[in-house]
N, C-alpha and C positions, 0 to 999 in steps of 0.2 A: 445650877444642878444638870449635870449629865448621868442619861440614865441609858442604858437596853436591856430589855428584857424578850426571852424565848419561847414560845410557847407551839404545841403542835398545832396546824394549820387544815389540817385534811392528810384523807388520804388518796393518791391517785389510784388509776385503774389496776397498774400493775403491783400493788399493794406497798410502795412505796410513801416514806410518809414525809410529806413538806411542812415546814417549817414558817411560822412568822417571826421577825422580828420588829420591834417597838420599839426608835429612836427617840429620844426626849431631850430637850433643854428644857428652861423656862419658860419660852415660848410657842415651840414649835412640836409636833409631835409627828413622827412618818411611820410608817408600815412598811415593812418590804417581806417580801417570800422567796424562797430560793428556788421557788417553779418560776421557771422563766425570769426569775430576775425582778417582777414585776412590785415598782410602788404600787401599795394597793389603796391609802390613804394618807394625805398630807391634812393634818388640820392645824391653821395658824387662825390667830384673833383677826376684826376689822378693825377701824377703827372707834368702834364704842365697846370694843373689848369681847364680843361676842365670839367663840371660838366654833370653825368650821369646816368641813373637809372640803378641798379646792382643788381634790383632782379626779376624774373618772376612773372608778375601780369598785368593788366588789369586798363584801366583810366574808366570804367564806369561799373556799376552795373551789368546789362544784361548779359555782357558776363560771367559773373562767374555760372550764371544759365541756360546758353545757351547749348542746348541739343550737338551741337557740341565739348563743352567744357567738359562737364558733361560727354560724351560717352567715353572718354577713361580720367577717372578723375584722377589729377595730385595732386590736394588740394592746390595750391599756394598760400602760406603766411597764412594758417589759423591755426586757434587754432586747435587741434585734442584731441578728446575724446569722451566718458566719458574714454575710453582705448586706448590708442594709438597703435600701430602696430599689429600682428597678434595675435589671441586667434585660437589655432588647432580646425578643426572642428567647432568653433563655441559651444564648449562645457565650458559651466561653471558652477563649484560646489564649492558653499558657504553655510558653515555651513548646511552641509547635506542637503540641497536643491539645485536641479540641474534649469539650465535656458540654453534655447537653443537661441543663437546668432544670428543674419542674418549670413549666407554665401554670402558676397560680394568680395572675391578674391580667386580665384581658390575653394579649399574645405574649406576654413579658414575664419574667421572673422578678419574685416581688420579698423582702425580707429575709431571706434565706432557704425559700421554698415551702415546703409543704410542711414539715417539722421543722422549723427554726428555732434558734438559741429560744426564742418568749415561750416554747413549750419543752423545754427539758429542766431538769432536776440538776441544780448546782451544787456543790460541796460549800459549807459555811462553817465559817469561823467569826466567830465574836472578838471586836475590835472595842476594849476599853480603856481610854486613856483621859487626863486629867482636862485637855481640851475638846475632848471629842470622843464622839461614838462613834459604831459601825458593822459593816457588816462584810468580811472578804468572803466574794464567791467565784469559785474555780469551778471549771468544766472542760474536761476531753473531748475534741471532736473529732471523732477518728476519721482515718484515711478515707475517702469515700463516701463521707456522711451527706446525703442531698446530693450526692454526685460531685462534691468539692474534694480537690485534690490534699492531700497532707494531714499528718495527725496535728492538731491544731489545738495548741494549748490557752487558756482563756480567761483571765484573770478581770473582775469589775469589781474593784470595790466602792463601796457607798459609805459614807462618812455623814455626821450633823458635827457642826460644832457652835459655840458659843455666837456667833455671829450670826446666827440663822442661814446657816451656806448649807446647803445638801452639793456634798462633792461627788460627781462619777469618774472612777480614773479607771482607764481599762489598760490592758498587757494584751498583748497574744505574742505565741511565738508556735513555729512551725517548723517540720521537719521535710517539708516539699515546697514548692514555690505554690503557692495560692492567694487568695483575695481576702480580702479583711476589712469591712467596714462597720465598726461596731455604734449602735447609737444607744437611744432610750427615748421610748415612744408613751411619755406621759400626757395626757390630756390636761390642759389646767383651766378651770371657771373658777375665777376670782370671786364670784358672785355669792359662790356656796352654793350654786345649783336653782339660785332661785329665778334667774334668766341664763338665755343663750349667751353666747361669746361677743355677739356682734356691735355690744356697746363698749368693748376692751378696747383699750390705746395700746398700742405697737409701735414703739420707735428701734428700727434696727441702723446699724451702721453700712451697711450694706449699700453701695453704690450703682452695685453691679449685680445680673444673675445671669444663668443659664436659660438660652432661648429653648423652649418646649416645644414640641408637636406631639400630640397625646403622650404627655406625661413622659415622653424620652428627648431627652436634649440634643438637638442638631450640632451640635459643637460650636455654636457661637456664646459668647457673654454678652451681653447687652447691658446698658445702660437702663438704670430705673428712673431717673429723674423726671419728672413730668407725667409718670404713669400712673396706674391703677396700685403699681409695684413698689410703690415711694414710698418708706417709712423713714425716713430721714430725719423729718418732724414727726414727730409724734402724731396719730391718726389714727379713727377706730377701724376695727376689720369690717364692720359692715357699710363705711363711708363709699366706696366705690362702686356698689351695688350688683357686684359680682354675685349671678346667680347661684352659684356652685361654691362662692367661696374662692378661695388659695387651698393650691395643693403645689409647690414651688419652692424651687431651690434659689438662695440668695446667694450670694457671693461675696466672700469679707474681705475689705482692702488689707486687714492686715493678716499676714500668714505667715508669721516669723516661727512659729511653733508655741509662743509663748504663750500666757492663759491672757486673753485680751476681751477688753468689756466689749459686745455685740449686741446689744440691746436690750430692753423693757418691755414688761407686760403689766399694764395696770389698768386699774376698774376704780372708778373715781367713789361712786356709792360705800363703797365696802373699804376704801382708801387703803388696799392692800397693792402691790408690786412686785413682780419678781423680777429681778435683774437675772441676765444670764453671760456669763464668760466662759470663753473656751479656747480652745489651741487648736480646733478644726476650722478648715476651711470654707465650709459651708453650713448651712443651714434649711432643711425641708419645713416650710411655714404649711399647717395642715389646719384648717379651721372645720374639720368634721363633719363635711356635707354626709359622708356615709353612713357617720355612726347609728347604728341601729337602734329603734327605740324598744325596751326591755323591759317585761313586766314582772317587778320582785319584792316579793312580800305584799303582792296586790297592789302596788304602787307603779304607776307607768315611769320610767325612768329616762333618760339620755334623748337620743333622738338628733336631727341634724341640728349642728353647732353647738352639741352640750357642752365641746372643749376643744382647746385649741392645743396643738405639739407643736411644740418648739426643736425640732428634730437636728440639733449639732451634728454634721456628718461631713463625709466626702460626698464629693456629686453622684448622683443617679450615674448610674450606664458608664463609669468612669473608666470601666476594662475596652469599652472602643474608643475612647477619645484619648489619643498618647498626650495631648495640650493640660489634660488634666492634672491637676494632683493625683497620684498614683494612688490606687487601693491592692498593691501586688505587695505581698511579705515573703520576703525569701526565707530560706535557714540561714539561722545567724543572728540577722535582724531582730528587732523586738520593734512590737505595733506598741505606741505609746499614748493616748490623746486622754484627755481631762475637760469634763466640763462641770460650771460651779452653776447651781441656779442659788441665788440671794434672796429671802423672803423679806419683806418690807413691809409694815402697816403706818400708813402717816396719820 
């Protein structure tokens, strides 16, 4: 059984209506809104058959634009763009022209600026096929939005199939050379929020990572073997005892543009696993140190290490590192990347 249903999710401050799409097969239910392309919940069974939501999100639209949430904003479940991750000092140079971008993360530009794709309303089209259901989201980011050049047409296609795979396919085209680095910012907690994520085990195929100083790459690609960043054999996210956990970009060995297996997140007590496959050259691992603690319906929720984000993407600050895989997109070219999260219960 594959099913998709649509309902109203809420009204934005400008009076426009956001929708909520529920994608279902026989074991997984995924809810996605066209506001920010946000994945609001993913319900999956544990090894005893108990079904719980395993991602950070809210049941109503209002909480997503409430001041208490945006005040320490963790981008729960959203599409990130136009350029995900950090750009040092917000300085962007393209074909001799200079663009000053919003400084919204310390001294740097983060996740597309003050109002990135995470807070835009996408046009939505339902996909109903025998083998999969989904939603096709499109957005035209106008020339000069958040001071990025070029009219950028963005498409994000979410699909759920019978194999419990959530596919996220991104396309983008521009009429002026610009930068594009799209990702999804879903945070997983496979305990269903009974515990934090420090006992989750992670395996990654990455043997190297970008060396960082204060979240900005130095340009060096360094080995992870024998360090706290070595996940070549599965290990717990809390095993290295890093006080603030991880917020780091891992570099994958396979960079052929094919959909490659790059890792697996698992949690022993629940028997739940999420396998990650991607065409992207890197992944930002963020263990959610800065996730705010929120009071929702008189209950305290979330807080540090409430979820872990596995953000497949191009590297941070690629615009300043010519040797990194490029995030430049020129007229006539198509940005085309895909990530698949496969949900498994053992």
